[in-house]
Backbone as CSV, one residue per row, in Angstrom:
resi,resn,N_x,N_y,N_z,CA_x,CA_y,CA_z,C_x,C_y,C_z
1,MET,9.406,-7.580,-4.045,10.445,-7.339,-2.791,9.802,-7.584,-1.493
2,HIS,10.473,-8.241,-0.685,9.990,-8.455,0.498,10.355,-7.278,1.310
3,LEU,9.322,-6.519,1.767,9.574,-5.115,2.414,9.944,-5.372,3.827
4,ARG,9.651,-6.304,4.413,10.046,-6.588,5.983,11.619,-6.633,6.120
5,SER,12.292,-7.151,5.082,13.706,-7.373,5.207,14.542,-5.990,4.959
6,TYR,13.857,-5.009,4.348,14.690,-3.784,4.018,14.145,-2.622,4.899
7,PHE,12.930,-2.703,5.364,12.540,-1.415,6.087,12.077,-1.842,7.522
8,PRO,12.897,-1.317,8.425,12.552,-1.730,10.039,11.220,-1.295,10.396
9,ALA,10.619,-0.171,9.855,9.305,0.353,10.297,8.325,-0.745,10.106
10,ILE,8.411,-1.375,8.897,7.382,-2.348,8.590,7.556,-3.522,9.589
11,ASP,8.758,-4.034,9.846,9.007,-5.002,10.862,8.464,-4.640,12.225
12,LYS,8.669,-3.542,12.667,8.119,-3.051,14.027,6.664,-2.943,13.912
13,ALA,5.986,-2.556,12.960,4.609,-2.229,12.982,3.602,-3.480,12.866
14,PHE,4.196,-4.664,12.277,3.333,-5.584,12.110,3.860,-6.871,12.499
15,GLU,3.003,-7.592,13.154,3.462,-9.029,13.585,3.568,-10.073,12.524
16,ASN,4.691,-10.725,12.527,4.886,-11.662,11.257,3.943,-12.834,11.315
17,GLY,3.510,-13.314,10.194,2.638,-14.438,10.090,2.635,-14.979,8.796
18,SER,1.515,-15.429,8.474,1.419,-16.192,7.088,0.400,-15.529,6.027
19,MET,-0.146,-14.396,6.434,-1.118,-13.863,5.657,-0.402,-12.805,4.630
20,LEU,-0.392,-12.844,3.300,0.227,-12.111,2.389,-0.383,-10.728,2.294
21,VAL,0.444,-9.696,2.422,-0.094,-8.329,2.156,0.861,-7.787,1.049
22,THR,0.175,-7.386,-0.083,1.094,-6.761,-1.210,0.475,-5.331,-1.256
23,ILE,1.503,-4.352,-1.581,1.288,-2.935,-1.663,1.394,-2.624,-3.079
24,HIS,0.316,-1.902,-3.704,0.309,-1.688,-5.152,0.238,-0.035,-5.161
25,TYR,1.088,0.575,-5.776,0.966,2.050,-5.991,0.364,2.229,-7.185
26,ALA,-0.493,3.326,-7.412,-0.971,3.929,-8.529,0.109,4.568,-9.328
27,GLN,0.155,4.226,-10.770,1.143,4.705,-11.670,0.983,6.155,-12.038
28,ASP,-0.080,6.881,-11.782,-0.399,8.207,-12.106,-0.946,8.784,-10.964
29,ILE,-0.126,9.315,-9.999,-0.704,9.815,-8.718,-1.479,11.110,-8.953
30,GLN,-1.124,11.957,-9.964,-1.730,13.181,-9.891,-3.024,13.069,-10.534
31,GLU,-3.386,12.064,-11.316,-4.658,11.819,-11.984,-5.614,11.421,-10.744
32,ASN,-5.018,10.728,-9.845,-5.813,10.014,-8.653,-6.443,11.044,-7.797
33,ARG,-5.847,12.244,-7.642,-6.239,13.231,-6.769,-7.645,13.779,-6.941
34,ASP,-8.080,13.605,-8.228,-9.426,14.181,-8.573,-10.525,13.060,-8.637
35,ILE,-10.131,11.932,-8.142,-11.058,10.740,-8.303,-11.983,10.875,-7.141
36,LYS,-13.391,10.620,-7.375,-14.395,10.665,-6.698,-14.528,9.155,-6.010
37,PHE,-15.207,9.108,-4.744,-15.303,7.786,-4.166,-15.725,6.595,-4.936
38,ASP,-16.756,6.854,-5.751,-17.418,5.834,-6.625,-16.607,5.648,-7.988
39,GLN,-15.462,6.410,-8.250,-14.602,6.220,-9.393,-13.379,5.639,-9.106
40,MET,-13.266,4.899,-7.753,-11.981,4.397,-7.402,-11.680,3.330,-8.403
41,PRO,-10.397,2.811,-8.440,-9.926,1.769,-9.307,-10.806,0.439,-9.114
42,THR,-11.242,-0.274,-10.055,-11.732,-1.563,-9.878,-10.960,-2.759,-10.185
43,ASN,-9.666,-2.350,-10.696,-8.741,-3.497,-10.972,-7.275,-2.864,-10.667
44,LEU,-6.312,-3.641,-10.875,-4.967,-3.294,-10.570,-4.282,-2.961,-12.018
45,GLU,-4.975,-2.550,-12.979,-4.437,-2.446,-14.438,-3.424,-1.357,-14.201
46,ARG,-3.614,-0.205,-13.608,-2.745,0.748,-13.617,-2.028,1.120,-12.314
47,HIS,-1.654,-0.043,-11.676,-0.829,-0.106,-10.443,0.341,-0.987,-10.654
48,THR,1.317,-0.595,-9.787,2.563,-1.419,-9.848,2.751,-1.876,-8.302
49,PRO,3.015,-3.150,-8.197,3.327,-3.751,-6.875,4.695,-3.179,-6.376
50,ILE,4.829,-2.652,-5.300,6.105,-2.192,-4.899,6.738,-3.055,-3.957
51,GLY,6.049,-4.150,-3.292,6.567,-4.990,-2.371,5.432,-5.632,-1.568
52,TYR,5.828,-6.665,-0.819,5.010,-7.415,0.040,5.583,-7.754,1.520
53,PHE,4.721,-8.196,2.328,5.099,-8.630,3.685,4.062,-9.628,4.111
54,TYR,4.450,-10.200,5.155,3.210,-11.217,5.872,2.925,-10.748,7.203
55,ILE,1.733,-10.920,7.454,1.205,-10.500,8.716,0.426,-11.721,9.388
56,ASP,0.120,-11.574,10.693,-0.654,-12.572,11.461,-2.120,-12.555,10.967
57,HIS,-2.766,-13.614,10.893,-4.219,-13.677,10.420,-5.101,-13.011,11.276
58,ASP,-4.896,-12.716,12.596,-5.814,-12.235,13.479,-5.769,-10.730,13.604
59,TYR,-6.698,-10.087,12.855,-6.667,-8.728,12.647,-8.095,-8.007,12.462
60,ASP,-8.394,-6.731,12.888,-9.512,-6.094,12.395,-9.223,-5.397,11.200
61,ILE,-9.973,-5.585,10.041,-9.599,-5.038,8.750,-9.448,-3.478,8.733
62,ASP,-10.444,-2.848,9.461,-10.321,-1.303,9.460,-9.031,-0.870,10.038
63,ALA,-8.770,-1.462,11.295,-7.626,-1.093,12.043,-6.264,-1.210,11.178
64,LEU,-6.222,-2.597,10.532,-5.117,-2.957,9.674,-4.874,-1.960,8.622
65,LEU,-6.042,-1.634,7.922,-5.772,-0.799,6.775,-5.352,0.757,7.187
66,SER,-5.786,1.114,8.278,-5.398,2.479,8.864,-3.912,2.323,9.228
67,LYS,-3.367,1.268,9.956,-2.046,1.019,10.263,-1.215,1.031,8.979
68,ILE,-1.640,0.306,8.034,-0.827,0.216,6.890,-0.701,1.511,6.080
69,PHE,-1.712,2.175,6.191,-1.691,3.689,5.713,-0.747,4.574,6.324
70,TYR,-0.790,4.509,7.701,0.190,5.392,8.553,1.620,4.845,8.235
71,THR,1.810,3.604,8.309,3.146,3.041,8.237,3.734,3.367,6.847
72,PHE,2.978,3.333,5.795,3.315,3.653,4.300,3.519,5.088,4.199
73,GLN,3.655,5.999,4.972,3.853,7.529,4.795,5.347,7.477,4.760
74,GLY,5.957,8.202,3.758,7.312,8.323,3.620,8.063,8.569,4.779
75,GLU,7.797,9.525,5.641,8.489,9.843,6.736,8.490,8.587,7.802
76,ILE,7.679,7.728,7.654,7.647,6.456,8.639,8.526,5.419,8.031
77,TRP,8.032,4.953,6.860,8.895,3.777,6.318,10.143,4.182,5.524
78,SER,10.367,5.397,5.294,11.517,5.740,4.637,12.103,7.174,5.125
79,PRO,12.283,7.312,6.397,12.739,8.620,6.930,13.892,9.200,6.307
80,ASN,14.830,8.366,5.806,16.111,8.870,5.245,16.150,8.532,3.734
81,GLY,14.995,8.312,3.214,15.022,8.021,1.735,15.398,6.487,1.329
82,GLU,15.311,5.650,2.231,15.523,4.315,2.041,14.771,3.699,0.954
83,ALA,13.411,4.159,0.774,12.592,3.487,-0.188,12.807,4.178,-1.658
84,HIS,13.636,5.002,-1.633,13.842,5.645,-3.031,14.368,4.758,-4.257
85,ASP,15.108,3.802,-3.865,15.410,2.872,-4.995,14.147,1.910,-5.280
86,THR,13.520,1.469,-4.271,12.408,0.589,-4.508,11.407,1.276,-5.298
87,ILE,11.092,2.600,-4.989,10.117,3.353,-5.851,10.682,3.548,-7.238
88,ARG,11.888,3.890,-7.389,12.472,4.092,-8.634,12.497,2.922,-9.667
89,MET,12.515,1.555,-9.132,12.515,0.574,-9.765,11.146,0.143,-10.190
90,ALA,10.091,0.668,-9.536,8.727,0.294,-9.862,8.289,1.283,-11.053
91,HIS,7.657,0.690,-12.049,7.257,1.242,-13.418,6.343,2.285,-13.203
92,ASN,6.798,3.610,-13.627,5.838,4.720,-13.608,5.124,5.103,-12.272
93,VAL,6.024,4.964,-11.085,5.545,5.274,-9.858,6.448,6.438,-9.416
94,TRP,5.977,7.439,-8.802,6.878,8.616,-8.347,6.552,9.012,-6.822
95,HIS,5.864,8.209,-6.145,5.540,8.892,-4.798,5.965,7.810,-3.771
96,THR,6.345,8.190,-2.593,6.798,7.289,-1.512,5.692,7.009,-0.570
97,SER,4.925,8.059,-0.265,3.767,7.932,0.659,2.516,7.439,0.079
98,MET,1.904,6.491,0.758,0.593,5.937,0.280,-0.365,7.144,0.128
99,SER,-0.964,6.973,-0.840,-2.016,7.964,-1.218,-3.408,7.369,-1.742
100,ILE,-4.308,8.459,-2.181,-5.465,8.125,-2.831,-5.236,7.293,-3.970
101,GLY,-6.057,6.154,-4.264,-5.772,5.405,-5.442,-4.787,4.133,-5.435
102,ASP,-4.079,4.363,-4.268,-3.088,3.134,-4.032,-3.893,2.131,-3.488
103,VAL,-3.324,0.826,-3.667,-4.249,-0.434,-3.148,-3.420,-1.301,-2.259
104,VAL,-4.100,-1.738,-1.209,-3.460,-2.689,-0.436,-4.196,-4.146,-0.755
105,GLU,-3.445,-5.225,-0.945,-4.028,-6.547,-1.140,-3.795,-7.387,0.058
106,ILE,-4.634,-7.890,0.694,-4.619,-8.776,1.954,-5.248,-9.966,1.722
107,GLY,-4.332,-11.080,1.745,-4.947,-12.425,1.534,-5.744,-12.474,0.211
108,GLY,-5.443,-11.858,-0.908,-6.010,-11.897,-2.019,-7.242,-11.033,-2.219
109,ILE,-7.617,-10.170,-1.242,-8.705,-9.209,-1.393,-8.038,-7.773,-1.377
110,ALA,-8.430,-7.017,-2.356,-7.961,-5.694,-2.645,-8.737,-4.685,-2.155
111,TYR,-8.139,-3.592,-1.503,-8.766,-2.332,-0.950,-8.109,-1.084,-1.601
112,ALA,-8.931,-0.269,-1.980,-8.350,0.962,-2.625,-8.381,2.105,-1.715
113,CYS,-7.294,2.903,-1.563,-7.361,4.020,-0.532,-8.064,5.034,-1.240
114,CYS,-9.255,5.602,-0.340,-9.981,6.646,-0.882,-9.807,7.971,-0.090
115,TRP,-10.636,8.933,-0.307,-10.563,10.184,0.410,-10.814,10.031,1.848
116,LYS,-11.752,9.130,2.198,-12.014,8.749,3.582,-12.160,7.405,3.536
117,GLY,-11.196,6.701,4.009,-11.241,5.298,4.360,-10.796,4.531,3.102
118,TRP,-11.466,3.349,2.907,-10.984,2.339,1.958,-12.259,1.770,1.289
119,LYS,-12.097,1.347,-0.065,-13.008,0.732,-0.686,-12.537,-0.623,-1.120
120,LYS,-13.316,-1.739,-0.722,-13.043,-3.095,-1.036,-13.335,-3.248,-2.546
121,MET,-12.360,-3.777,-3.399,-12.392,-3.799,-4.886,-13.079,-5.090,-5.314
122,ARG,-13.891,-5.056,-6.246,-14.561,-6.386,-6.857,-13.505,-7.113,-7.688
123,LYS,-13.701,-8.427,-7.590,-12.749,-9.173,-8.366,-13.129,-9.341,-9.819
């Protein structure tokens, strides 16, 4: 699902461009709460893509990941429950807000959300 079309907060937060960003939510959020930094996901096997959007190529990766994390908090991108149907359609995903263990893929490079910051995932 192209998220920019459905969620105004995403359209406001990110400059449109040609770099693909895909948001993958972890299927078992409760399990992820006890994960240590070095045990973060190494692949997308237990994740479900909830949608994508495009951004401008000119970005600082740390600032961009922080901005994505902020924007994908439920009260920002879905203040009135707009994302409820998107989340419900995703297989075994029960959370609206981005959290530990979720993954952001930017231009084919995946980053796992950790307790403190992000960890680049190996291919």
